[in-house]
C-alpha positions as a Markdown table, in Angstrom:
| # | Residue | x | y | z |
|---|---|---|---|---|
| 1 | Unk | 37.6 | -45.8 | -42.6 |
| 2 | Unk | 34.3 | -46.6 | -44.4 |
| 3 | Unk | 33.7 | -49.8 | -42.4 |
| 4 | Unk | 34.5 | -48.1 | -39.1 |
| 5 | Unk | 31.9 | -45.3 | -39.8 |
| 6 | Unk | 29.3 | -48.0 | -40.7 |
| 7 | Unk | 30.0 | -49.8 | -37.4 |
| 8 | Unk | 29.7 | -46.7 | -35.3 |
| 9 | Unk | 26.5 | -45.6 | -37.1 |
| 10 | Unk | 25.0 | -49.0 | -36.6 |
| 11 | Unk | 25.9 | -48.9 | -32.8 |
| 12 | Unk | 24.2 | -45.5 | -32.4 |
| 13 | Unk | 21.1 | -46.7 | -34.1 |
| 14 | Unk | 20.9 | -49.8 | -31.8 |
| 15 | Unk | 21.3 | -47.6 | -28.7 |
| 16 | Unk | 18.5 | -45.3 | -29.9 |
| 17 | Unk | 16.1 | -48.2 | -30.6 |
| 18 | Unk | 16.9 | -49.8 | -27.2 |
| 19 | Unk | 16.2 | -46.5 | -25.4 |
| 20 | Unk | 12.8 | -46.2 | -27.0 |
| 21 | Unk | 11.9 | -49.8 | -26.2 |
| 22 | Unk | 12.8 | -49.3 | -22.6 |
| 23 | Unk | 10.9 | -46.0 | -22.4 |
| 24 | Unk | 7.7 | -47.6 | -23.7 |
| 25 | Unk | 7.8 | -50.6 | -21.3 |
| 26 | Unk | 4.9 | -50.6 | -18.8 |
| 27 | Unk | 5.4 | -50.1 | -15.1 |
| 28 | Unk | 5.3 | -53.4 | -13.2 |
| 29 | Unk | 4.2 | -53.5 | -9.6 |
| 30 | Unk | 4.3 | -56.4 | -7.2 |
| 31 | Unk | 0.8 | -57.8 | -6.8 |
| 32 | Unk | 1.5 | -60.1 | -3.9 |
| 33 | Unk | -0.9 | -60.2 | -1.0 |
| 34 | Unk | 1.3 | -58.2 | 1.3 |
| 35 | Unk | 3.3 | -55.7 | -0.7 |
| 36 | Unk | 6.4 | -54.2 | 0.8 |
| 37 | Unk | 6.3 | -50.4 | 0.6 |
| 38 | Unk | 8.4 | -49.1 | -2.3 |
| 39 | Unk | 8.9 | -45.8 | -4.0 |
| 40 | Unk | 5.8 | -45.2 | -6.2 |
| 41 | Unk | 6.3 | -44.4 | -9.9 |
| 42 | Unk | 6.0 | -40.7 | -10.9 |
| 43 | Unk | 3.0 | -39.6 | -12.9 |
| 44 | Unk | 3.8 | -39.1 | -16.6 |
| 45 | Unk | 4.5 | -35.8 | -18.2 |
| 46 | Unk | 2.9 | -34.3 | -21.3 |
| 47 | Unk | 1.6 | -36.9 | -23.7 |
| 48 | Unk | 3.6 | -35.3 | -26.5 |
| 49 | Unk | 6.8 | -36.2 | -24.7 |
| 50 | Unk | 6.0 | -39.9 | -24.7 |
| 51 | Unk | 7.7 | -42.2 | -27.3 |
| 52 | Unk | 5.9 | -43.5 | -30.3 |
| 53 | Unk | 5.4 | -47.2 | -30.6 |
| 54 | Unk | 5.3 | -46.9 | -34.4 |
| 55 | Unk | 4.5 | -44.3 | -37.0 |
| 56 | Unk | 0.8 | -44.9 | -36.7 |
| 57 | Unk | 0.2 | -46.3 | -33.2 |
| 58 | Unk | 0.4 | -43.8 | -30.2 |
| 59 | Unk | 1.5 | -44.9 | -26.8 |
| 60 | Unk | -1.3 | -44.4 | -24.2 |
| 61 | Unk | -0.8 | -41.0 | -22.6 |
| 62 | Unk | -1.1 | -42.5 | -19.1 |
| 63 | Unk | 1.1 | -45.6 | -18.3 |
| 64 | Unk | -0.6 | -48.3 | -16.3 |
| 65 | Unk | 0.7 | -50.4 | -13.5 |
| 66 | Unk | -0.2 | -53.8 | -12.3 |
| 67 | Unk | -2.7 | -53.8 | -9.4 |
| 68 | Unk | -2.6 | -55.9 | -6.2 |
| 69 | Unk | -5.5 | -58.2 | -5.5 |
| 70 | Unk | -6.7 | -56.2 | -2.5 |
| 71 | Unk | -7.7 | -52.7 | -1.8 |
| 72 | Unk | -5.1 | -50.1 | -0.8 |
| 73 | Unk | -4.6 | -48.8 | 2.7 |
| 74 | Unk | -5.0 | -45.2 | 3.6 |
| 75 | Unk | -4.5 | -43.1 | 6.7 |
| 76 | Unk | -5.9 | -39.8 | 7.9 |
| 77 | Unk | -3.6 | -36.9 | 7.2 |
| 78 | Unk | -4.0 | -33.3 | 8.4 |
| 79 | Unk | -3.0 | -29.7 | 7.6 |
| 80 | Unk | -2.9 | -28.0 | 11.0 |
| 81 | Unk | -2.0 | -24.4 | 11.2 |
| 82 | Unk | -2.8 | -21.6 | 13.7 |
| 83 | Unk | -2.3 | -17.8 | 13.6 |
| 84 | Unk | 0.2 | -16.6 | 16.3 |
| 85 | Unk | -2.2 | -13.7 | 16.9 |
| 86 | Unk | -5.1 | -16.1 | 17.5 |
| 87 | Unk | -7.2 | -14.7 | 14.6 |
| 88 | Unk | -7.6 | -18.0 | 12.6 |
| 89 | Unk | -7.1 | -21.8 | 12.9 |
| 90 | Unk | -7.0 | -24.5 | 10.2 |
| 91 | Unk | -7.7 | -28.2 | 10.6 |
| 92 | Unk | -8.0 | -30.0 | 7.3 |
| 93 | Unk | -8.3 | -33.8 | 7.2 |
| 94 | Unk | -7.6 | -35.7 | 4.0 |
| 95 | Unk | -6.8 | -39.3 | 2.9 |
| 96 | Unk | -3.2 | -40.4 | 2.2 |
| 97 | Unk | -2.4 | -43.8 | 0.7 |
| 98 | Unk | 0.2 | -46.0 | 2.3 |
| 99 | Unk | 3.1 | -46.2 | -0.1 |
| 100 | Unk | 3.3 | -49.7 | -1.6 |
| 101 | Unk | -0.4 | -50.5 | -1.1 |
| 102 | Unk | -1.3 | -49.1 | -4.5 |
| 103 | Unk | 1.1 | -48.3 | -7.3 |
| 104 | Unk | 0.7 | -44.5 | -7.6 |
| 105 | Unk | 0.4 | -43.7 | -3.8 |
| 106 | Unk | 3.2 | -41.2 | -3.5 |
| 107 | Unk | 2.1 | -39.2 | -6.6 |
| 108 | Unk | -1.6 | -39.1 | -5.4 |
| 109 | Unk | -0.7 | -38.2 | -1.9 |
| 110 | Unk | 1.6 | -35.4 | -3.0 |
| 111 | Unk | -1.2 | -33.9 | -5.2 |
| 112 | Unk | -3.7 | -34.0 | -2.3 |
| 113 | Unk | -1.3 | -32.5 | 0.2 |
| 114 | Unk | -0.4 | -29.6 | -2.2 |
| 115 | Unk | -4.1 | -28.9 | -2.8 |
| 116 | Unk | -5.0 | -28.8 | 0.9 |
| 117 | Unk | -2.0 | -26.6 | 1.7 |
| 118 | Unk | -2.8 | -24.2 | -1.1 |
| 119 | Unk | -6.4 | -24.0 | 0.1 |
| 120 | Unk | -5.3 | -23.2 | 3.6 |
| 121 | Unk | -2.9 | -20.5 | 2.5 |
| 122 | Unk | -5.5 | -18.8 | 0.3 |
| 123 | Unk | -8.0 | -18.8 | 3.1 |
| 124 | Unk | -5.5 | -17.6 | 5.7 |
| 125 | Unk | -4.5 | -14.6 | 3.5 |
| 126 | Unk | -8.1 | -13.9 | 2.5 |
| 127 | Unk | -11.3 | -14.3 | 4.5 |
| 128 | Unk | -9.5 | -15.5 | 7.7 |
| 129 | Unk | -7.3 | -12.4 | 8.0 |
| 130 | Unk | -9.9 | -10.2 | 9.6 |
| 131 | Unk | -11.6 | -10.9 | 12.9 |
| 132 | Unk | -15.3 | -10.7 | 12.5 |
| 133 | Unk | -16.2 | -10.3 | 16.2 |
| 134 | Unk | -14.2 | -9.6 | 19.3 |
| 135 | Unk | -12.6 | -12.7 | 20.6 |
| 136 | Unk | -13.9 | -14.8 | 17.7 |
| 137 | Unk | -11.4 | -17.2 | 16.0 |
| 138 | Unk | -12.0 | -17.8 | 12.3 |
| 139 | Unk | -11.9 | -21.5 | 11.6 |
| 140 | Unk | -11.6 | -23.7 | 8.5 |
| 141 | Unk | -12.2 | -27.4 | 9.2 |
| 142 | Unk | -12.2 | -30.3 | 6.7 |
| 143 | Unk | -13.1 | -33.9 | 6.8 |
| 144 | Unk | -13.7 | -36.7 | 4.3 |
| 145 | Unk | -15.8 | -39.7 | 3.6 |
| 146 | Unk | -14.6 | -42.9 | 1.9 |
| 147 | Unk | -17.2 | -43.8 | -0.8 |
| 148 | Unk | -15.3 | -46.6 | -2.5 |
| 149 | Unk | -12.0 | -48.3 | -2.1 |
| 150 | Unk | -11.0 | -51.3 | -4.3 |
| 151 | Unk | -7.7 | -52.4 | -6.0 |
| 152 | Unk | -8.7 | -50.5 | -9.2 |
| 153 | Unk | -10.8 | -47.5 | -7.9 |
| 154 | Unk | -10.8 | -45.0 | -5.0 |
| 155 | Unk | -13.5 | -42.4 | -4.3 |
| 156 | Unk | -13.8 | -39.8 | -1.6 |
| 157 | Unk | -16.0 | -36.9 | -0.7 |
| 158 | Unk | -14.2 | -34.0 | 1.1 |
| 159 | Unk | -16.2 | -31.5 | 3.1 |
| 160 | Unk | -15.0 | -28.1 | 4.4 |
| 161 | Unk | -16.7 | -25.7 | 6.9 |
| 162 | Unk | -15.6 | -22.1 | 6.7 |
| 163 | Unk | -16.6 | -20.1 | 9.8 |
| 164 | Unk | -14.9 | -16.9 | 8.9 |
| 165 | Unk | -18.0 | -15.0 | 7.8 |
| 166 | Unk | -20.2 | -12.9 | 10.0 |
| 167 | Unk | -23.2 | -14.5 | 8.2 |
| 168 | Unk | -22.3 | -17.9 | 9.7 |
| 169 | Unk | -20.6 | -21.1 | 8.6 |
| 170 | Unk | -20.4 | -22.0 | 4.9 |
| 171 | Unk | -20.1 | -25.6 | 3.9 |
| 172 | Unk | -18.5 | -26.7 | 0.6 |
| 173 | Unk | -17.6 | -30.1 | -0.9 |
| 174 | Unk | -15.3 | -31.7 | -3.4 |
| 175 | Unk | -15.3 | -35.3 | -4.7 |
| 176 | Unk | -12.2 | -37.2 | -5.8 |
| 177 | Unk | -12.3 | -40.3 | -8.0 |
| 178 | Unk | -9.1 | -42.1 | -8.9 |
| 179 | Unk | -8.3 | -44.8 | -11.5 |
| 180 | Unk | -5.6 | -46.6 | -9.4 |
| 181 | Unk | -4.1 | -48.3 | -12.5 |
| 182 | Unk | -2.9 | -45.0 | -13.8 |
| 183 | Unk | -3.0 | -42.7 | -10.8 |
| 184 | Unk | -5.2 | -40.3 | -12.6 |
| 185 | Unk | -8.4 | -38.6 | -11.5 |
| 186 | Unk | -11.5 | -39.8 | -13.3 |
| 187 | Unk | -13.6 | -37.1 | -15.0 |
| 188 | Unk | -17.3 | -37.2 | -15.9 |
| 189 | Unk | -16.6 | -37.7 | -19.6 |
| 190 | Unk | -14.5 | -40.8 | -18.9 |
| 191 | Unk | -17.6 | -42.6 | -17.8 |
| 192 | Unk | -20.2 | -41.7 | -20.4 |
| 193 | Unk | -20.2 | -42.0 | -24.2 |
| 194 | Unk | -22.9 | -39.3 | -24.2 |
| 195 | Unk | -22.4 | -37.0 | -21.2 |
| 196 | Unk | -25.4 | -34.8 | -22.2 |
| 197 | Unk | -27.7 | -37.9 | -22.1 |
| 198 | Unk | -26.2 | -38.9 | -18.8 |
| 199 | Unk | -26.9 | -35.5 | -17.3 |
| 200 | Unk | -30.5 | -35.8 | -18.4 |
| 201 | Unk | -30.9 | -39.2 | -16.7 |
| 202 | Unk | -29.3 | -38.0 | -13.5 |
| 203 | Unk | -31.4 | -34.8 | -13.5 |
| 204 | Unk | -34.7 | -36.8 | -13.8 |
| 205 | Unk | -33.7 | -39.3 | -11.1 |
| 206 | Unk | -32.4 | -36.6 | -8.8 |
| 207 | Unk | -35.7 | -34.8 | -8.4 |
| 208 | Unk | -37.5 | -38.0 | -7.4 |
| 209 | Unk | -34.7 | -39.2 | -5.1 |
| 210 | Unk | -34.4 | -35.7 | -3.4 |
| 211 | Unk | -38.1 | -35.8 | -2.5 |
| 212 | Unk | -37.4 | -39.0 | -0.5 |
| 213 | Unk | -34.1 | -37.7 | 1.0 |
| 214 | Unk | -35.5 | -34.3 | 2.1 |
| 215 | Unk | -39.0 | -35.3 | 3.1 |
| 216 | Unk | -41.0 | -32.4 | 4.5 |
| 217 | Unk | -38.0 | -30.1 | 3.7 |
| 218 | Unk | -38.4 | -30.6 | 0.0 |
| 219 | Unk | -39.2 | -27.3 | -1.7 |
| 220 | Unk | -39.8 | -27.7 | -5.5 |
| 221 | Unk | -39.2 | -23.9 | -6.1 |
| 222 | Unk | -35.6 | -24.5 | -5.1 |
| 223 | Unk | -35.0 | -28.2 | -5.9 |
| 224 | Unk | -36.3 | -28.1 | -9.5 |
| 225 | Unk | -33.8 | -25.4 | -10.5 |
| 226 | Unk | -31.0 | -27.0 | -8.6 |
| 227 | Unk | -31.5 | -30.4 | -10.3 |
| 228 | Unk | -32.0 | -29.1 | -13.8 |
| 229 | Unk | -30.0 | -30.8 | -16.6 |
| 230 | Unk | -27.0 | -28.6 | -16.7 |
| 231 | Unk | -23.5 | -29.8 | -15.9 |
| 232 | Unk | -22.9 | -27.2 | -13.2 |
| 233 | Unk | -25.5 | -28.8 | -11.0 |
| 234 | Unk | -23.6 | -32.1 | -10.9 |
| 235 | Unk | -20.0 | -31.1 | -10.2 |
| 236 | Unk | -19.7 | -33.2 | -7.0 |
| 237 | Unk | -20.1 | -36.9 | -7.9 |
| 238 | Unk | -18.5 | -39.9 | -6.3 |
| 239 | Unk | -18.4 | -43.7 | -7.1 |
| 240 | Unk | -20.1 | -46.1 | -4.8 |
| 241 | Unk | -20.9 | -49.8 | -5.2 |
| 242 | Unk | -24.6 | -48.9 | -5.5 |
| 243 | Unk | -24.3 | -46.1 | -8.0 |
| 244 | Unk | -23.2 | -42.5 | -8.6 |
| 245 | Unk | -23.5 | -40.4 | -5.5 |
| 246 | Unk | -24.3 | -36.8 | -6.2 |
| 247 | Unk | -23.7 | -34.1 | -3.5 |
| 248 | Unk | -25.3 | -30.7 | -3.9 |
| 249 | Unk | -23.9 | -27.4 | -2.8 |
| 250 | Unk | -25.2 | -25.5 | 0.1 |
| 251 | Unk | -28.4 | -23.7 | -0.9 |
| 252 | Unk | -28.6 | -25.5 | -4.3 |
| 253 | Unk | -31.6 | -27.7 | -3.7 |
| 254 | Unk | -32.8 | -26.7 | -0.3 |
| 255 | Unk | -32.6 | -23.7 | 2.1 |
| 256 | Unk | -30.2 | -23.8 | 5.0 |
| 257 | Unk | -26.6 | -24.8 | 5.3 |
| 258 | Unk | -26.9 | -28.5 | 4.4 |
| 259 | Unk | -25.3 | -30.3 | 1.5 |
| 260 | Unk | -27.8 | -33.1 | 0.6 |
| 261 | Unk | -26.8 | -36.1 | -1.4 |
| 262 | Unk | -28.5 | -38.9 | -3.4 |
| 263 | Unk | -27.3 | -42.0 | -5.1 |
| 264 | Unk | -28.4 | -42.7 | -8.7 |
| 265 | Unk | -28.3 | -46.5 | -9.3 |
| 266 | Unk | -25.8 | -47.8 | -11.9 |
| 267 | Unk | -28.7 | -49.7 | -13.5 |
| 268 | Unk | -30.2 | -46.4 | -14.7 |
| 269 | Unk | -26.9 | -45.2 | -16.2 |
| 270 | Unk | -25.6 | -48.3 | -18.0 |
| 271 | Unk | -27.3 | -47.4 | -21.3 |
| 272 | Unk | -25.2 | -44.3 | -21.7 |
| 273 | Unk | -21.9 | -45.5 | -20.1 |
| 274 | Unk | -18.6 | -46.2 | -21.9 |
| 275 | Unk | -18.4 | -50.0 | -22.1 |
| 276 | Unk | -14.6 | -49.9 | -21.7 |
| 277 | Unk | -14.6 | -47.0 | -19.2 |
| 278 | Unk | -12.8 | -47.1 | -15.8 |
| 279 | Unk | -16.0 | -48.0 | -13.9 |
| 280 | Unk | -17.7 | -50.2 | -16.4 |
| 281 | Unk | -17.1 | -53.4 | -14.4 |
| 282 | Unk | -18.3 | -51.7 | -11.2 |
| 283 | Unk | -21.5 | -50.7 | -13.0 |
| 284 | Unk | -22.0 | -54.1 | -14.5 |
| 285 | Unk | -21.6 | -52.9 | -18.1 |
């Protein structure tokens, strides 16, 4: 009996070890020049649920996938909805990656679609529900601009115009920046080893760049406050080959309903960037 128990115990231990080894294996994706669309891997769950490589070495919270040697393909997708009573209409455009052209396409696309649909539903039940003037249709329209698209990085600026207010159209923006090796959105602190110092640099450069961008419309009484070195002034940033593109909210740096933007060159930000960060090679660090 004793030998049998030992054999069974040894077998269970082997299965346990094998399962952990398989769970820790990185996702591999075909990197050929013309990838065949395949089901994209799912985004990982909570980091605490991931296996440990050893007692002291933690597995990266975000698995990485091999990248193709060419940029991904995306298409224009839309959320189109209309009120049967003719009170409101929604037309939101957003980018969708072609599955197989980048490893995490399906997961990224699903998140974007959910966000756009949630926005539409909240708007339809809120400001769009009441007609502001006889015969007027409340509209919410959205579009996007591709800022950067490479095998490793994707960056977009989304713009929405809400025409449901009696005061006139309101424009808002959102920027999306993706590390395509993990499928995760890049946040500001991923880029800079000293985010506070980075904000200071961006603030100083923004004031000078805005004077050029706005020309005769530049009003220092508005622009100086809107470009001060506080994180809330720099929520909308995108990655471009030339530098970090900052888009300001409507009314933040100038009067009127425009959303001005400037590009801070990478050369001015390299001294405060993370040398191993997701955009280090783009910035020439």
